[in-house]
N, C-alpha and C positions, 0 to 999 in steps of 0.2 A: 559350406558344401562345395561351392565352385572351386575353391582352392584345393580341396581333396580330390575332386574329379580331375582337375588339371594336373595335379601331382601324379595321380595314377596314370593318366594319359601320357605324361612325360616318361614315367618309369617303364611303361609297357608298350606304348604305341610309338613314341618318338625315338626311343633308344636306338633302334636299328637304322633310323633315317637321318639323324643329325650327329654332328661331332660331339665328343665329350665336353668340349668348351661350350658349345651351344646348349647342350643339355644342362650344364651348370648355370648358364644365364637364365634358362627357363625356370630352373628350380629356385633361383634367387627371386624371381617374380612370384612364384608360388609361396615362398617363405614370407615375403613382405606382405603379400595379400592376406595370408593367414594371420600374421601378427596384428595387422590392422583390423581385420574382421573381429578378432578377439577384443581389441581395444574398443571397437564400436559397441560390442556387447557390454563391456565394462562401463563404457560411457553412459549407457542407459541405466545403469545401476547406481551411479554416484548420487547420493542424496544431496539435496540443496542446490543443485544446478537447475536453473530454469530452462524452459524449452528453447528460448532464444540463445542462451549460452551454449547449449548442446548443439543447436543447428549449425553454428559456424564451425565448430570442431568437426561435426559430421561431414559437412561439405568439403572441408580441407582433406579429410581422410578419404572420402569417396573419390574425389577428383585425383588425389594423389595416387590411390590404388589404380584407377583407370589409366592415368598417364604413365606412372612408373612401371607397374607390373604389366599392364597392357602392352606398352612399347617393348618391354623385355620379351614377352611372349612372341610378338611378331618378329622382332629382330633375331631371336633364336631360330626362327624358321626360315631365315633368308636363303639358306642353301636349298630349300625345297619349293620355294615359290618361284614362278616363272618371270617375275619382274623385280625391279630394284626397290627395296624398302629402306634404303640407307637414310632417306630424308627423315625417318622417325627417330634417329639417334639423338637429336637435340630435345626430344620430348621427355626422354628418361630423366635428365636432371631437373626438368621443370616439375615432374611428378615427385621426385625426391624432395624438392623444396616445398612442395605442397604438403607432403607428409611431415616434414620438419615443422612447417608452419602450423599444422594441426596440433602437434605436441606443444608448441609454444603457446598457442591459443588455449589449450587445455590447462597448462600450468598457470597461465595468467588468470583464467577464469576460476581455477581452484583457489588461488591465493587471494583473489579479490571477490570472493563469493559473499 
């Protein structure tokens, strides 16, 4: 739901306020949030994975979404906030690594179930 709300906000509320490049950055955050929200739903439906195996993947995905998409949202708004937020730039790749780590954990747990 949050990804849909943020996507609509970007398309209708942010479009006149930020550049096309910044809007594309924001939309990238929305896309990755939606992909991983769907992956979290699918994760709950995988038979044979115990709760402990699901928890680690869940944590990687949740923190990856927060760091990756969250930092992209904030960085996309840098032209409209009255202070510097450039310090958040290194957080984005950390979030990406967490998302990748979640997929690696999921694959490992599926093949070693």
